[in-house]
C-alpha positions in Angstrom: 13.8 -62.4 -31.3 11.6 -62.7 -34.3 12.6 -64.5 -37.4 10.5 -63.6 -40.4 9.2 -66.8 -42.1 9.1 -65.4 -45.6 13.2 -64.0 -45.7 14.8 -65.5 -42.4 15.6 -62.4 -41.3 16.1 -62.2 -37.7 14.6 -58.9 -36.0 16.3 -58.2 -32.0 16.5 -55.0 -29.8 19.5 -54.4 -27.7 20.3 -52.5 -24.8 23.7 -50.5 -24.2 24.4 -48.7 -20.9 25.3 -45.5 -21.0 28.9 -44.9 -21.5 31.4 -41.6 -22.2 33.1 -44.2 -25.2 31.9 -44.3 -28.7 29.9 -47.4 -29.9 32.7 -48.1 -32.2 30.5 -48.8 -35.4 30.4 -47.4 -38.9 27.2 -47.4 -40.7 26.3 -46.6 -44.1 22.5 -46.0 -45.6 20.5 -49.0 -47.0 19.0 -46.7 -49.7 15.8 -47.8 -50.9 15.8 -44.9 -53.5 17.7 -41.6 -53.7 15.5 -39.4 -50.8 14.6 -42.7 -48.4 17.2 -44.6 -46.2 15.7 -48.4 -45.1 18.0 -48.2 -42.0 21.6 -48.4 -41.9 24.0 -51.1 -42.7 26.7 -52.0 -40.2 29.8 -51.6 -42.6 32.4 -51.6 -39.7 32.9 -52.3 -36.2 36.2 -50.9 -34.3 37.9 -53.5 -32.3 37.8 -51.2 -29.2 34.2 -50.2 -29.4 31.5 -50.9 -27.2 29.9 -53.1 -30.0 32.7 -55.3 -29.9 32.4 -55.9 -26.3 28.9 -56.5 -26.4 29.2 -59.5 -29.3 25.8 -59.2 -30.6 26.3 -56.9 -33.7 28.1 -58.3 -37.1 29.0 -56.4 -40.3 26.1 -56.2 -42.9 23.3 -56.2 -40.1 21.1 -53.4 -40.8 19.9 -51.2 -37.8 16.2 -49.9 -38.3 15.9 -48.3 -34.8 17.6 -46.2 -32.5 16.1 -45.2 -29.1 13.1 -46.8 -30.1 12.5 -44.7 -32.9 12.1 -46.3 -36.3 14.7 -44.9 -38.9 13.3 -47.0 -42.0 11.5 -44.0 -43.6 14.1 -41.2 -42.8 16.4 -39.1 -44.7 20.0 -39.8 -44.0 20.7 -36.3 -42.9 
């Protein structure tokens, strides 16, 4: 885990084993402007999803990387 000294934001990685079940999360784009997404904000965690069972992520956490690919400068599509 890394803690940003200026903002206090914590950055960490999680790995989930592959399963044939949904993650159980709902995300919305964290738009810095109309055309660019600054990651995804975790809006809801389903009680029967894989993320809830892991107990690591919380509502309003920001996802900035998926499968080692940074998504901070991507479009939501």
